[in-house]
N, C-alpha and C positions, 0 to 999 in steps of 0.2 A: 344739440342744435346751435349753430354758430350765430352770434349776435349780429345785428345790423351795424354797418360800418360807415354811417353818414358823417361827413365833416372831416374825414381824415386828412384830405389834401389841405384844407384850411389850417388844420393844426400843424401840419408839417411846415407850412409857410411861416407860421408863428415862431416855430423853433428856429428856422433858418434865418430869421431877421437879426439875430443878436450877434454883433461884432464879427468874430471869426466864424459865425454860423452862416454868413452870407453864402448860400449854396450856388452851385452852377449845374448845368445840365450834366456835365461830365461826372461831377460828384454823385449825382443822383443815379446815373447809369452805373457807376462803380458800386454804389450801395446795393442796387438791385442785382447786379451780376454776382456780387459776393454772396448775398443771401441765397441766390438761385443756384449757386454751385460753381462759381468761377474758381473757387479754391476747393470745392468739394464734390465735383462731379456734376452731371447734368441735372437740371431741375427746371420745371416749367412755371409753376405757380408759387404763391406764398408758402413759406415753410411753416408747417403746423408744429407748434412747440408747446408742450405741457411742462410746467415748472411747479415744483413743490418746494415751499420755503416756510420757515417759521413766520408767524404774523408779527410785524413790528408796529406797535401802537394799534390804531384803528385800521382795519383793512380798507383799502381804497374801494370806491364804488365800482361795480362792474362796468366795463366799457368806458373807463375814465379817459379824460383828455390825454393824460400822460401815456397811458397804455396804447391808445390809438396812434399817438405820435411816434412811439417806438415801433409799432407795427408798420406804419407807413414808410418810415425811413429804412427799416431793415427788411422790408418785403416779407413779413411774417404774420402769422395769426397766433396770438398768445392765449393760453388757458392757464392762468396762475391759480394754484391752490394755496391759499393763505391758511396755514395750519396754526391754531392757537398755541403759543409757546408752552403753556402748561401741559398740553396734551401731545406735544410734538414727539417726544421720545417714544411714547407708547405707540403712536400712530406710525412712526418711522419703523419700529420693529415689526409691526404687523405688515406693512407694505413690503419690507425686505423679505419677510418669511413667505409671503404669498407671491412675490415676484411682480406684484401689481404696482409699479412705480412710474412716476412721470419721466419724461425724457431727460430732464435736467433736475437733479434732486440735490438740494442744499443740505449738507451734513456738517457735523463737527466731529473732531477726533474723540472717540471713546472706544470702549472694548467692542461694542456692537458694530460700530463703523469699521474698525480694524478687521474684525472677523469677516465681515461682508466683503471687504476689499480683497483680503487674502483668499477668499473662497472663489474669486474670479467672477464676481457678479457685475463688475463695472469695466468699461473700456479703459485701457491704458492710453493716455493722451500725450505723454511726453514727446514721443517721436514726431508728432504733428505740429508742435508749437512753432517750429522754425518757419512754417509756411504761412504764418499769420503775423503780420508786421506788428500790430498793436499788442497782441498777446505775448510776443517774443521780447518786447522792450523792457518790462519791469525788472527790477533787481532779481537775480536768480534766487536769492534767499526766500522770496515769496513762494517759490515752487519747492525749493529744497526742504522747507519747513513743513510740507504736507506730503512728502514722499513716503511710500510704504515699501520696505525692502528695496530701497534705492530707485523705485519707479514712481512716476507721477500718474495719478488717476483723477485728479481734480483741478478745477479752476478756482483759485481763491477769490473771496471778496476782499480785495486788497486793503490793508491797513498799514499805517506807518510802522517801521521796524524799530527805530531808535527814538522813542518818545520821551525819554527821561529828561528832566530839566529842573533846575532849582528856582522855583517861583518864590520870591521873598519880598519883604518890606524894605525897599531901598531907603525910604526916609529914616527908618530905624537904624539900618546899617550905617548910613552916613552920619547920623547923630552920635552913634556909639563908636565910630571909627572902625567898623567891621568890614571885612571883605568876604566874598563867597567862600565857604570852607573848602579846603582841599585835603589836608591831612587829618588823621584821627584827632590830633591835638587841636587843630583848627575847629573841628566840630565841637569839641569839649569847651573851648574858650568861647565860642559863639553862644552855646547854650547857657553857660555860666553868666556871661555878660548880659544877655537878654533877660534872664531870670532875676538878676540882682540890680540892674541899673534903671529899672522902672521906665522903659521907653515910652509908655503911653502917658506918663506923668500924672497918674491918678493917686500916687502915694500908697499903692497896694502891691503886694507881691503876687500878681495874678497874670504875668506874661510868661510865655514859653518860647524857647527857640524853635521847637516843633512839638506838635501834639500827635502822638501815635494812636492808632487804633489797632484792633486785634488782628487785622490782616497784615501787620508789619512783617511777618515771616511766612506768608503764604507759600506752601511747598511747591506749587505749580506755577504761579504767576511770576514772570520775570519782572513785572512792574512792582513787586513787593519792595518796600523801602529798604529792608535789610539787605536784599540782593543788590539793589542799586548802589547802596553805600559800599558794600563789600566788593562789588565788581570795580568800582572806581579805585579801590585800594589795591586791586590786583587779583581778586578772587575769580573763579569761574562763574559762569552764569548757570546756576542750578546744578549742572553737571559739567565737568571738564576733564581733559586728558592730562594726567600727571604720571610720569614715569611709566607710560604705556598702558595705564589703567584708567577707565572712566570712573571717576569718583565724585561724590556729592560735595557741594560747596562747603558744607559745615565741617568737613574734614580738612580744610585748608587753613593756613595761618591767617591770611587777610580777612577771611570771614570770622574767624574766632576773635581776631583783634577788634573787629567791628562790634561783635557781640559783647566783648569786654567794655567797650565804650558805653553801650547802653546800660550795662550793669553799673558802671560808675555813675552815670547820670541818674539812674534810679536811686542809688544809695545816697546821693547828695540832694535828692528831691529836685533835680533840674529837669525832670521829665514827668509827665502826668503819671501818678501812681496807679491809676486805674486802666492803663493802656491795654491790659489783657482782655478787658471786657467791653471796651469802647467801640461803638459802631462807627463806620466811616462817616455817616451823616452827622454824628456828634462832633467828630474832628473838623468837618467842614464848618459847622456852626461856630466853633471856637475861632477859626480863621475869619469868618464873616463878621464876628463880633469885635475883631481888632485885637485879639489876644495872642497871636502867633506870628513869629518872624518868618518861618519857612513853611510853606504848605507842601507836605511830602507826598500825599496820596493824589497826585494829579499828573498831567502831562504838560509838556512845554507849550503846546499849541493852545492850551486853556488858560494861559496866564492872564489874558485880557478879561476873560470871564471871571477869574478869581479876583481881579482888580475891581470889576464892576460890582461884584457881590459884596466886597469889602467896603466900597465907598458908600453903600447905603447906610452903614453905621459910622464910617470914618471918611467923610467927604474929601479931606485933604491928604489922604494916604497916597503914597507913591509906591507902585509895584514894579518889579523888574524880573526878568528871567535870564538865567545863564546856564551853560552846560554843566553837567556833573563832571568833575575832574578829580584826579588823585595825584599822587606823586609822579606817576608816569604820564600825566596829561589826561585829555578827554578819553573816557572809557566807560561805556554804558552797556547794559545787558540788551541783547537783541530780543525783541518781542516776536511772537509768532508771525506777525505781518499779515494776518487774515482774521476775518470774522466768520469762519466757516468756509466751505468750498463746495462747488457743484461737481457732482459725479454724473456719469452717463450710463445708466443701466443697460446691459445687453438684452434684457427682457423687453425693453421698449424701444431702444435704438437698435434696429435690426441689421444695419449694414454699415460698412466703413464710409460709404457715400453719405449716408444720413448723419453720421458722426461729424464728418467734415463740414457739412452744411450748418450743423449746430455750432461748431467752433467758429465758423464764419460769422454767425449771428453774434456771438459773444465778442468777437473781434471788432465788430461794428460798434458795439456799445462803448468802446474806448476811443472812438473817433471824436473830434471836436464837437460835432452837432449833438451826439448822444451824451457826451460828457457834460456839456452845458445843460442839457435837459435834465439829467439825473441829479446834478448837484446844484442847479440854480432854478430849474423849472422853466416856465414860459415867460418870455419877455412881455412886459405890459401887464402881466397878471401876478407873477411871483417876484419878478425882479425888473429893474430898469437898468439901462446902460448909461454909465457916467460919461462925462466929457472926455475923460482920459481912457475910455474904452474898457472899463471894468464893470462888473455886475454889482448892483446894490439891491438888497432885498426890499421889496415893497411891503410885503405882508408875510412875516416869518411864521405866524400861526397858520396861515393858509398853506404855506410851503410845507410845514410839518404835517399837515393833514393830507395834502394831495400828492406831494412829491417825495417826502422823506421815506415812506415805506418802500418805494422803488429804489431810492438811493441806497438804503440800508440792505436791500435784498438782491441787488444786481451789481456786478463788478463796476467800480468807478474809483477815481482818485479825487478826494475832496478838494484839495487846494493845488496839488502838484500835477493834476491831470492836464489834458489838452484843451479843456473847455475854456469858456470866458473867465478870465481871472476875477477873483472876488476882491472887492475893495476892502482893504485891511487898514487898521490904524497901526501906529508905530509898534505897539506892544505885540499885536497879533503877528505882524511881519517878523519881529524878532523871535517870537516863539516858534514859528515855522522854520526860520533859519537855523535855530538850534537843532530842530529835528533833522533838517537836511544835512547839517554839518556832522551830526552824530553818526550818520550812516557810514561814514568813513572809519569809524572807531567802535562799531558794535561788536560785542562778544557773543558768539552763538552759544546756545545750549546744545552741546554735542550729542546729548541723549534724546533730543526732542522727538526724533522719528525712529529711535531704536526700539527694538522689541525685547521685553523681558517678561517671561511667563510668571516669574515670581512677583514682579511688581504689579502685573495685572491682577493677580490673586490677592496679594497682601499689601499693596501700595498704600491703601488708606490707613491701615494699622501702623505701618512703618512711619508714614508721614506724621500721624498724630503723636506717636511716641517721641519723635525728635522735636516736634514743635513744642510739646509740653516741657521737654527738657530745656529747651532754649529759654522759654518763659520763666521757668523755675530758676535758671542760672541768673538771668537778669534781675530777678526779684530777691536774689541772695539765698534762695532755698537750696541751692546746690553750689558747692565750691567748684574750683577747676577740676579737681580730681573726680568729684561726683559727676560733672558733666562728661568727662572723658569716659567714665564708667557707663553712662547712658549711651554714648556712641558705641561702646563695645557691645552693649545689650542690643542695640539696633542691628549691629552686624550679625549677631547670633540669631536674631529673630528672622533673618532673611536678607539683611542688607548686603552681606558678603556675596550671597547668591545673585542679587540684583547687579552688583558691581561686576561679577563674573560674566553674567549674561549680556549686560550692556557692552562690556569690553569685547566679548566675542563677536557681537553684532557689529560693533564699530570696525573691528578688523576685517570682517567679511565684506562690509560695504566699501572699504578702502582698497580692496584688492583690484 
């Protein structure tokens, strides 16, 4: 039974009051035409949409203001199933097996998802995107990174692709005559100087150039510090093409040079000796306490947050952010560019006409009005418009409660979208500029969407083997010959088969 829908028109007018949200009758007509099938065939009434998504934080109240405003603008009726994250994978598997799925189903890449896509359960949407202005505009990598066998089956929840940046203590760097490190030797000299020159002036040897945690060499995440460092030095991003073969990063010279740097730092006690067991939260605490020069496990856009957290303990600290760079200039690993993606099951989306109407709905979510709603909320309640035409949050806690679940579960662009610009301070603006500039120099993971039966079956064992070997090498428990022997063991365990399968898939997709 559908809910009562009182007050929707009032809510829409609230959305449309903000800056670029000033609507006109033609815009509203276009919104209705689009959702009714201007791009997707004939349609008379509101489009009935069922959405399944993992629950982000506390689930919004039924018939919330934000949901009703979305419905009014897009001429739709939403039924959102917020599935608790802890139960999502089990619930997803049951829904896929039974065929009882919502019309738009948010998934992430794993073996179950891949199998379901390859089984033909979902619509291929790639050929349709050109007909939707907003969906066609994002960088193609957002779509390339979720293709299966070269075809697109999902709409991503867009996230920035080149997020790496060096967030650092500018006050320490200036006092010690340091610049942001570029070469391997620069990184060594920076670490040595910070450890030995007592930049916090407390007379104790308790400062670090950087404080690593155990995720430093995560085998999957392109945001892992060792991958960021090695890519800047010329290595591939997780997997790269070398002499016609798709090979892992750890088999390349720039990556091994970066690994040798960490080994040297460990041997000279210039890096925390417990890095292999440290949690990310503990590394954050060291930064927040004013003991670290570079915060490595973060993104450029969070530099201002890092500064604010630090200033609680060190009020006069000065923080800056700059791009990762190596001998060849700015070079950063491309991250997947999504936080999951929506697929459209054939069991619930019965026709091409209905698929097109659903795509029109998602296209509308990227328009200025909806972009502002999803990323800023309602004017006068969640944000106010500043004199220079930007948005400033009034109540961030209320925003997180009422708006953030929709922002995190529906496609939008946080800062670079078409909605009302967010008022940023100088460090925030610089962090976002680093991300924007990085996009020109991102290095893709060439195996991100390639299939390998061996990796699906044995990837966890292979990853654990090489991660342990890297940690042992850094800690001096393996010499260079011993580390190379561990790589050979990895190859015999199935690594060579993975290389062979990835290379064959890469060649097939490039035909």
